N, C-alpha and C positions, 0 to 999 in steps of 0.2 A: 718913504716909499723906495726898495731898492730898485736896481736896472732891471731886474727878469720880473719884478711885479708889473713894474710899470710897463714895460713889454707885452707881457702877459695880458694886462687891460687894453694895451692899443691894438693886438692882435683881435681881442676878444671883439672888440667894437669894428673893426673893420669886418671879422667875418659875420655878426650877427647883425650888421645893415645889409650885407649881401643876402644873407639867410632870409630873413624878414623881406626886404624888396622883392626876393625871387619868388617866395609864396605868394606876394601881392601880386605878382604879375602871371604867376600861373593861372590863376583866377581868371584872366583875360581867355583862357584856351577854350576854342569852340564860341567864344561871344565875340572876337573881335568882328569891327565894323566891314572888312574885306578880308578874304580868306588870308593874302599872303601879310597882311599886318597881324593877324592871328598869328600865322606861324611864326613871324618873326620875334613876336614876345614870348611864346614859347621858349623860342631858343635864347633869346636872353635870359628867361627866367632859368633855362638850365644853365647857363654858363654862370649865371649867379649863383646858384647853389653848388655849382662846383668850385667856385672863388670862394664861397663861404668855407668847403670844405677844407680848403688848401689852408686859409687863415685861422681857423679852428684847429686844426692838426697840429699847427706851429703853435700856437697859445698852449696846446695840451704839453707840447715837448718842453716848450720853454718852462712852463709850470712847475713841470716833474712832479705831480701827483698822479700818475699813469693815469689819466682821464683821455679818452679818445676824442676824434671830433665829433663821435654821434654821443658820446655822454656831453660835452658843452653843448652841442646842438639841441638837443631833444631830452636832458634831464637834469635841468637847471629851473629854479623858479624863475617865475616871469619877471620877479626885480631885479634878478641877478643878469639879466639881457642890457647888453651897452649901446644899443641902436640908437640912432636917430629918430626923432621923430616922425620924420617927413616921411620915411620908408613904412612906418605903421598905418597911415591915413588909409581909410578906404579907396578903393579905387575910383570910384563915382563915375564919372563919363570918359571915353576914350581922350579927350584933351586935357583932361587933369592928369591922367595916367603919363600922358606923354611928357608934360611940362615936369612933372614929376622926377619923370627919369631923366630929363635934362638939367634938372637942378642936382640930382642926385650927383650927375658924371660930373659936372660943373664943381660942385663939391669934393667929390673924389680927387679930382685933380688937383686941385687948390691943396687939399688934404696931403698931397703926394710930393708936392713942390716942398711943403713945410717940414717934411720927415728927412732927416739926415740920414738913418739907414738905406743904402743904397740898393740894396736886394729888396727891401719893401717898397721902394720909391719905384723903381724899375717895374713891378708887377703892377702897381697901382696904374702908374702912367699908360700902361700897355693898355688896361683894362680900359681906362679911362678913354682913352684914344679910339678905342673899338665900339664903345657907348656912344661919345660923339658922333661916328658915323653913320650907326644904326640910324640915332635919333635924326640926323639931317636927312638920311634916305625916307624914313616913315614921313616925317614935316614932307619933302617933297611930294612925297605921293599923295598926302591928305590935301595939299595945295590945287595937285590936279586934279583929285577926283571931285573937288569943290570948285573946279572952276576957274581958280586963281592965276 
């Protein structure tokens, strides 16, 4: 596998993770347990879709076949997506969604630490720090709401 092919696959994986998870989180819009958490998840979903756009655009450029981020996001067969299975799981209850979000943030952070490309690493690290902060705030609010 050439370096550009490996980088394209890696960028597709990063983009697909965020695209699928962003869509999963957007399913909570209007259904969250508390208005603030509902809005927070909608904003995180939008951020993830924006990050997916960035990674898929980079993948298209590295690939060199003239495919845009939209082509890569919406015009591939299901088997061609490279996302982690974790992000595909149905939302279930709100607690599952928050735990999945936390696990994805940790996974993204660890993945970024192992990466040798400084530009991708810095993007992943910045996103991970943001996601961890959001998960901490939402977790604190849930504990407070539960009387803990």
